[in-house]
Every structure is written in C-alpha cells, then in structure tokens.
N, C-alpha and C positions, 0 to 999 in steps of 0.2 A: 675069638672076640676081638672086635675092632678097638684100637687104641683111641682113648680119649685125647682130644686136643688140650693143650695146657690151659687155654682160655675157658673151655667147657669144664675141665676139671676144677679150676678155680671158682667157677660159678656153683658147681655142685658141692664142692668142699666147704665153701663159706656159706652158701645158701643166701637166698634174699633176705633182706631185713624185713621185719613186719611192722604193721601199724600198732597193733594191740598184742600185749602178752597177757594171757588169762592165768593168773596165779590162783591155785584153788587146791583143796584137799580132796583128792580123787575119790576116796571111800565116801565122803559126804555129798559131793557135788558134781562129779563127772557126768553122771547119767541125768542130771536135771539142768541146773542153772548154767554150769560151765559149758556142757555140750550144746545146750540150746542157744547160748549166747554165741558161741563159736559159729554155729549153723546160721544164725540170724545176721551176724556181722559179715560173714563170708558172702551171703546172698546180697548183701548191700554194697559188695566190693571192697570191704575192709579186710586187709590182709591180717590175719589173726594167727596167733601161736597158742596151741593147745597141745600138751605133751602127747596125748593119745592120737592125735591127728597129724602132727608135724614130725613124729619121730618113727624110725623104723628099727627092726632088729639090727643090731651092730653099731647103732649110734652110741657115742660115749654120752652118758647121761648129763654130767655137769657141763661138759664142752658144749653140747648142743643146746642145753637150756640156757646156759650163761650167754651164749651168742645170740640166742632169740631175745633175751632181756636187753643186752646192750644194743641190739639192732632196732628195738621197738621205740615207738613214739610215746605210748601211753600204756600203763599197766592197769589191769582190773584185778583187785585183790578180793577174792571171794572168802570172807572169814566165816567159818562154820564151827560147830561145838568141838571138833576134834583137830582143827587147824594147827593149834599150837603144839600138839602132840608130834607133829612132822618136822623133821630137820630140813627136809627139801622145802617145804612151804616157807619156813623161816628164813632159809638161805636165799630163796628167791625174792622174797620181800626185802631183805637186807640189800640185796644187789640192786633192786629197783629203786630203793631210796638213796643208796649211795651213789648211783649213777644219775641222780636228780631227775628221774622220770616222773611224769605226772602220774599219780595213782588214784584210781577211783575205788574206794572201798565199798564193798557190799557186805553189810552184816547180816548174814543168813542164818536165822534161828539162834543168834548170839547177840548180846549186847557188848558194846565196845569194853565196858568195865569188866567184862568176864574173860577177856583175852589177856592171858599171862603166859610168859615163857616159863616153863617148869625146868627145874634142874634135877635131872634124873641121875646125875652123876656120870654120864657118858659123854657130855659136851664140855669142851674146854671153856674156861671163864671168859676168855676173850670173845669167843662165839656166842655166849649167852649174853654179854653186854652188847654186842653188835646186834643180836636178834631183838633184845628188849628195846634198844634205841630205835630201831626201824618200826617195831610194833607201836611204840609210844607215838611216833610221828604219824603213822597210818591212823591211830585212834583219834587224832586231832586234825584229821583232814575231812572235810565235808564228804559225806558218802550216802549211800542208800541203805535203808533197812528193810528187811523182808522176813516175815513170819509165815512159814509154808503152811501152817494149819489153817490161816484164815485170810490169805491174800491172793491176788489174781497173778498168776505167772506171766500172762500176757502184758501186764502193766509193768512188772519188773523188767521183762525184756525190753519193752519199749523205752522205760525211763533209763535203763543202762545203755542201750544203744544210742539214745539221744545224747546222753552225757559223754560218751566215747566220741561221737560225731563232733559235738561242740568243742571238746578238749583238742581233737585233731584240728579242726578249723582255727582255733585260737593259735596253736603251735605253728600252724602254716602262715598266718598272719604275722606272728613274731618273727619267723624266719625271713619273711619278705621284708619287713622292716629293718632288720638286721643287715640284710643283703643291700638295701638302699643306702644305709649308713656307711657302707664300706665301698 
C-alpha cells in the first residue's frame, strides 16, 4: 500500500468543513426529510453533513460528528416526535447552540411545546441542563413547521433549502464586513 503524504493525511484526517450540518433523529427522518434535504442541498452545491452519508465504518462517532458541527456554518435541526429520546440528537443540538451556529429548526410532526428533555436516570444532571438550554433556545428560533399527513414535501424542501441559502449568504456578507473592518 502506498504511503500517504502528511498533507494528504491531514486533509483526510480532518476532513473538509461543511456548509450545513443536518441534525435529526434517524428513526423518524433519515429516509424522508433529512435524506431528501441532504440530496437537494448537495445538488445545489451546498456541502452538507448527514451522518449516514458522511461517515464510514471505523469513524469515531462523536469525533466525526463534533468536527462536522464545529466546521459547519449553519445547522438544520429536524425536530420530530422521538427527537428528545436521543442522547445523540440532544448532544448535537447543544454543540450547535454552544458554538453559536445559526440553526434553522424544522418542527416535523411535532409542536415546539411538545419538545422536552426527559430524565430517564441515565444522563448526568449537567448534561440534562445543557440539553434543556439548547432545546429552549431552538424552540424560540424562527423555524419551519411541517405536518407530514397534509403538507407538500416539495414545499418543505424548497422552503428549507431557501432558508439555508439565505443564512449562508448572510453569514458570507457578515464575514466580508468583518474582513473590511480589520
């Protein structure tokens, strides 16, 4: 096997940052909104992170996901009925919020008021507080709502894609303004 150069190894090891991190509960949304949104954004040239598309066997789960979150510009949090049952979902959301990323919430078959961190006795109190704070911040962020029983999927994908693009453009303008000031 050919040896990898140090530069190539660093590129592979750290991976490219992404524009958008899609935070979702796989059991509820991987085969519909999360997967469809990933495909649509990718076709538009937006570098997106979706665990099932960006990870391979052997990747360390938290390392890879945390790196994706810290390297992204915008997060899309797809809240679904069992979202709050997932430690991973809540960890990702907390990291998005703590790292001050722009987050676009999608309330998929769930109302913001129904989203509550549950204490099942396995999670440290400090983590529960961290997750609750992130969830409260997300619930008070303007987002999109979607009822899968009577809404048009293409409209949701269009609206979400447009929101992502608008946020990326605004962030780029802010970056340019900051650059000019310095």
